[in-house]
N, C-alpha and C positions, 0 to 999 in steps of 0.2 A: 498478207496472202499466205495459203497453205503451201508447206514445203512440197514439191513435186513428188519427193519419195512418198508421201503420205497417200498420193493418189492411186500409185500403183496397185496392182491385185497382191492380195496377200494370200500365202499359202497356208497358214495356220494361225489358229487363235493366239499362239505365244508370240508370233512376229507382229500380229495386229497390236497386241498390248504394248509391245516395245515401241512401234511407232506412234501410237496414240500418246503415250506417255512423253516421248519425245518431242511431240508436237505441242503437248501442254508447257513442256519446259521453254520451247520457243515461244510460245505466247507471252510468258512472263518476261521476255527480254525485248520483245519487239512490239512496240507500243500500236502498230498499225494491224497486227496480227488479228486475223477474223476470230480467234478464240480468245483473246484478251477480255472482252467484255461479255461475259454470257449472262443470261437471264435465270434466275433461280425463282421457282414459285412453289408456294404452300397453300394449304386451304384449311379452314377450321370451320365448325359450324357456327360460330358467333359472328366473324367477320367475312366468310366465304374465301374465295381464291384471292391472292394477293401476288403480284409478281414485281420483282426487283433487278435491276441491272447491277451487277458486282463488277469489280475488276479483279482479275487474277493476277495474284502477286507473287506467290510461291508455290512449289511443287516438290512434294517429296515422293519420289517413286517408291522407294522402299515401304514407307508407312502407307502408301495409297492415299496421302492427304494433299488437299488443295488448301490455300491461304487465300482466301478472298477478302476484298474490302468493299463496303457498302456506305453509302451517304445516309446520313442520319433523315435526311428529309424523306 
């Protein structure tokens, strides 16, 4: 479930950024978090659109990087 603080109104974009990254970190720690398993999608001329559910494993706020795992199937 999303942290209640994340649903409060946000005064500026800097505060929004802080809250979003905080929520992403929480998603790596809470296996039931709604953001734990996002869907990533791509498209290409040969294969068309493809979507895959991934698992959010690590978040690096400073590098603005997310580490996700995907099943090979």
